Phi, psi and omega in degrees: 000131186261120174226166181280144175278352180088002179276166186241133171260105188285346185270347190216132174265149175244165182240145170261111182283114183242025176267122182238154176245121182284180183298331179267017179065010177269149182280138174263120185214168184228132176290148179295329185287340178241072190284334183267127176263106185287352176274348179293126178278115180300134182093352174257123186219154174271092191267329186231133176276137185279340174286147177269157173277187184297339181263006179077020180258157179288146175259123178263128177283129181282117177232123359289160177289126180287152175276188178257024182263128179292344179269358174296122181305330175294340180262359180300154174294157177305316182298319181294320178293321182291330177294321177292323175297322176299321178295323176296318177301314178302319181294320179296312183283318183295332179264327186279325182298310177299326184276335186253354185294346185279343192300326184269358183235021180301315179300324178295319179295314182295329181282347183293125182296341179271358180242117184261060183222133179277164176301319180299318178292323177298316178293324178296319180300321176296326174298317177297324176301316179295320178303314182278342168297337177268305187296328182300335180295337178298332179260310191286328178293317174297326175296323179293328175288323183280319189244358177111148181283325185299314179293327177294321175300314183290321178298318178302315180292323177296319175300317175305313182297313185292316188274343172276327179290347177281332190297323176299344185249015179275142182235343184235162180295325180297321179293318179300310181297320180299315183295324181287321181296312181294323177298317181292323180298314184284330184263009189300333185289352175302332184275357192215310189298320177298322179298319178294319177299320176300314180292336176295329190255335189237157184274167187302320185285354182235005184296314183300320181302312183276334172293330177293326176298313175301313181297320178297318179295319183294312187282322180293326176292325176296326182269326181292326181302304178293336178297314180281332184298324181301318180289320181292325179298316180298325181270326188236350184095165187291329183293316180290336175299316179288319182296317181295320178297324179288324174299320177300315179298324177294322177294322175298321179299314181301314180296319176298318180300324184275337188244335187281136179253166175276134180248359173302130182202133175265106187274135175234126180262127176275125182237154177254150179238152174278185184295344178268359181086014181267145179292128180243332175195165180237149185264130177217149177259018184260303188195159178262130181229124179258142180277151176288162175286146184303329183292345179274351186269137182293153187299334185293343177271000184054032177055039176283125184278168181300326183295326179288326178292336178302318183293335176281340182275324191198173172296143177247133181231135178301134184297343181280350176272120182294135174236122179257103179280142173293154177294168181302141186297144173279171180303312182295324174296323179291331182278355182297143177264003184240003185292341181263005182293134174278144183290324180256149182272113182231023187302318182297320178293323173299321180291331178285336189305314181303324182286332172292325186278354176293344186276355185259122181301327179301318182292316179297315179293320179298324174296321178296317179294318177300313180295318180289338176285320183276347170315310189286338171298316181288321179298314182292317179295325182284341183247351186299307180292329179292315182285311184282339177276350181258172177295147007270004187273315177054044180289143172284175179297324180296317181288327174297321177293319180297333180297340180286357172300321183301308175302320180298317178298312182296324178304315183280333175292318184276343183308311179304321180289317185287331187249287186300318182293334178292317176297317180300316181295323181296315178294318180298312179297321178301318178298328180282345184242042175059032175087359181270130178247138175251146184299326180294348180300335180289338191285347182301334182291347179286348178302314182293318178301318183300330185267310186282334181299306176302321178297324179292319178298316180293320178298319181289303186282305181292320178296323176293322180298323181267007173066037176296168180306142185302333180296319178297320179294313181294325176298314176300318177302311183294317183295313179298319179296316181293327182290341179303330181297329179294316178294320180300302186294323181293319181291319181291310182294326180294316179297314182292328174297323182281315191229052184299323183298326180247035186300324181296314179297320183292319181294324177301316178297316181303312185292321179296314177300311182303310185282335170293320174300316181291326174302314179299317182291316178295329179290327187246005188296319182294319179292321179304312181287317182296313185284325182267340190084154187297315185298304183294329179296317186274336172292315176300320181298320182298316181291324178296316177304310180301316184289315185294311181293325183294349179293348179295334179297320177299318182289331177302324183265339184247347184306310183297324177301314183291321181293318181292320182293325186256008186300316183295319179298320181292315182292332176290326175294317178297314179301318179298314181286325179291327180296333178269001181075025185269321174241148180280000000 
């Protein structure tokens, strides 16, 4: 399969041939003045060309189409992109380790005579943190769009350092809740900004692979922190456990400051027109991509050609209009904290975007899927020390921490299935449908989650109730924890495939729904287990998991209907924002 490596040939521009001949041999074309095609169904794309290349391999169409600017993140070299992925990993670990190291030592914190906080209140504080991890995006994501992602990343890390170093000196529940709320507010972009950064740099057919790297880093950091915290607590106490985690976060902050670049970019595609003023091709310095003939396109796309889709992706500019791109940035320019600043003030418009995206069923369901997947992350963290620390297992704090090795292992074992295979499935199904890809094609990976998720919950909770061997219980813990990454990647990539142009607003809605659901679970998990008992609690949880994840079957059959029904509303929003120069 032939895809672009993302490298740039600075000496030669290539062309994307977007002239097609219909069955009646008439040209299908789009005027430059009407760049957005309101008939295009968001999430339906011509992803694979049916013609083979000279080596007999399939050609994958790059979506979005890259510009001819060397500073376009889509045109960055593979090495440069991987450096940014490394910075995202630093952000995940540097912020999550200080915040999550407490999960395996909650009983020790509550037992400290200087701390007047119960385990239930400690879990409730974590719930408040989740709530503001969602709500904070209403402010910080618009700030990232207006002033750049790089400064928002760095400010978030500073907030993590400041508000977690406070926790060892807390004595009351009010102080604890305040520290968790402020930590959640400043670090809220962990749930959204990395996903947007990934879409800034990678194409539709490779998003899940790199979104999976982010997901694996996010979940493994959440599980590795309590794993190591138990041992540090045994040797130095719970206070130094948090302090050392904060020092680690500070080191990550320094590395991010030196390595992380700004990915905000307004993409403009240079297009050529024929003598009648119709668009015939676009200029790019990345790769040459030819469009398929209209007779190969499935009827659901109304035979919309790639040249029409160009106008939905970005601004279109006549190639006769000269554009002088600046040279590739120097190291000092990359370190600037102001390179992402917008010339015009559009902060209010950015803040409105999530509310516009609330009207789309795809976005609402994806938020529900994300939240119902992360439900079980909260359930596991809230019950791990309670179950393993009690009879018949009687694990110490160090052993409760060591049990998190299982989730870490399963995250990396399941990553290829949740990430890379999702991209592969999307391309494979597109090849079976004359090159046409539907956003719902990614959702088939949820089948395994729907089956194994409930089984893992029963193995963990019901198995512990009946006192099975600790290995079986820890296996169930790890399996369910690892499966969370499937729901995370599926919900985010599905949404971004459908509404890439308004991706920041859509992701904000996802995260708010997801974290509001997790706030409710964290707030009530202790009472849930106490009042129902471990066995009944997890039998109920298994059925809830099966039902929630199983809703993907409904979306497989109705997703296109909702996308098609709301397409004009969506493109009007894009047109509104593009007319103001807010989205490219």
